[in-house]
C-alpha positions in Angstrom: 202.5 99.1 258.8 202.3 98.1 262.4 201.5 100.5 265.2 203.9 100.4 268.3 201.1 98.7 270.3 200.9 95.9 267.7 204.7 95.5 267.6 204.8 95.1 271.4 201.9 92.7 271.3 203.7 90.4 268.9 207.2 90.9 270.2 207.5 87.6 271.9 205.9 85.3 269.3 206.9 87.3 266.3 204.8 89.1 263.7 202.4 86.9 261.8 203.3 86.5 258.1 200.9 88.1 255.8 202.0 88.0 252.2 200.7 90.6 249.8 197.6 89.8 247.8 197.5 89.7 244.1 195.4 92.9 244.1 198.2 94.6 246.0 200.8 93.5 243.5 198.5 94.8 240.7 198.2 98.1 242.5 202.0 98.5 242.8 202.7 97.4 239.3 200.0 99.8 238.0 201.5 102.6 240.0 205.0 102.1 238.5 203.6 101.7 235.0 201.6 105.0 235.4 204.7 106.8 236.7 206.7 105.4 233.7 204.0 106.7 231.3 203.9 110.1 233.0 207.7 110.4 232.8 207.8 109.6 229.1 205.7 112.7 228.6 208.2 115.0 230.2 210.0 117.2 227.7 213.8 116.5 227.2 214.7 120.2 227.6 213.5 122.6 230.2 214.0 126.5 230.1 214.1 128.4 233.4 213.7 132.2 233.6 213.7 132.4 229.8 217.5 132.0 229.5 218.6 128.9 231.4 218.1 125.8 229.3 218.6 122.4 231.0 219.0 119.1 229.1 217.2 116.6 231.4 217.5 113.6 229.0 220.1 111.8 231.2 218.1 112.4 234.4 214.9 111.3 232.7 216.5 108.2 231.2 217.9 107.2 234.6 214.5 107.8 236.3 212.7 105.8 233.6 215.1 102.9 234.0 214.7 102.9 237.8 210.9 103.0 237.6 210.8 100.2 235.0 213.2 98.1 237.1 210.8 98.4 240.1 207.9 97.4 237.9 209.8 94.4 236.5 210.9 93.4 240.1 207.2 92.9 241.1 206.4 91.1 237.9 209.5 88.8 238.2 208.5 88.0 241.8 205.1 86.8 240.6 206.8 84.8 237.7 209.2 83.2 240.2 206.4 82.4 242.6 204.4 80.6 240.0 207.4 78.7 238.6 208.8 77.7 241.9 205.4 76.7 243.4 204.7 74.4 240.4 208.2 73.0 240.4 208.2 72.4 244.1 204.8 70.5 243.8 206.1 68.5 240.9 209.2 67.5 243.0 207.0 66.7 246.0 204.6 64.5 243.9 207.6 62.6 242.5 209.1 61.9 245.9 205.7 61.1 247.5 204.7 58.7 244.7 208.1 56.9 244.8 207.9 56.6 248.6 204.3 55.5 248.6 204.9 52.8 246.0 207.4 51.0 248.1 206.5 47.5 249.2 206.7 47.1 253.0 207.8 43.7 254.1 206.4 42.2 257.3 208.6 43.2 260.2 210.3 46.1 258.2 209.7 48.8 260.8 212.0 51.4 259.1 210.2 50.9 255.7 206.8 51.3 257.4 207.9 54.5 259.2 209.2 55.8 255.9 205.9 55.1 254.0 203.9 56.6 256.9 206.1 59.7 256.7 205.1 60.1 253.0 201.4 59.6 253.9 201.7 62.3 256.6 203.5 64.6 254.2 200.7 64.3 251.6 198.1 64.8 254.3 199.8 67.9 255.7 200.1 69.4 252.3 196.7 68.6 251.1 194.8 71.7 252.2 197.3 74.2 250.8 197.9 72.3 247.6 194.2 71.8 246.8 193.8 75.6 247.1 196.9 76.7 245.1 196.0 76.1 241.5 193.3 78.8 241.1 195.5 81.6 242.6 198.3 80.5 240.3 196.0 80.7 237.3 194.9 84.2 238.4 198.6 85.2 238.8 199.3 84.0 235.2 196.3 86.0 233.9 197.5 89.1 235.7 201.0 88.7 234.2 199.4 88.4 230.8 197.8 91.8 231.2 201.4 93.1 231.5 202.6 91.2 228.4 204.5 88.7 230.6 204.2 85.2 229.2 205.0 82.1 231.1 207.0 79.3 229.6 205.3 76.4 227.9 206.6 74.2 230.7 204.7 76.2 233.3 201.5 75.9 231.3 202.1 72.1 230.9 202.7 71.8 234.6 199.5 73.7 235.4 197.5 71.3 233.2 199.1 68.1 234.5 199.9 68.7 238.1 196.3 68.9 239.4 195.6 65.4 238.0 198.9 64.1 239.3 198.1 65.6 242.8 194.7 64.0 242.8 196.3 60.6 241.9 198.9 61.0 244.7 196.1 61.7 247.2 194.3 58.6 246.1 197.4 56.5 246.5 197.9 57.9 249.9 
């Protein structure tokens, strides 16, 4: 949450993007899981003033569904983040390797510019990609604690992509 002073300070250049940390995701998911557990303990009938009995099952069920939906929303975001990050890297490596393996004929200025573009793309992406694998593994471990298993394809990509990325950097 930003104070009015911070909003004014960043009004012209925009607010810096600061995605939530894995710990913040865990905290939110745990909060919703605790609320869900607490709600399951609520009795389905409630008696007020010893004569007015209320059936709260429909309300309780609606509330349980809403709370679980929020919990699943955070988990699904993490699953999508892992899946999309790995797929995006796989696609990038494929395009970069194809572009870097092109033979450049002497005098082929367009071909040279294209290969140099791929070299620059690999260089620009190097720092973030080198650092991405460990956080993705941590995210997968967090999801396992909530009984959310990743597909076999994701585990395969997580095993193969670091080596493919290293090979792409060597080619570049």
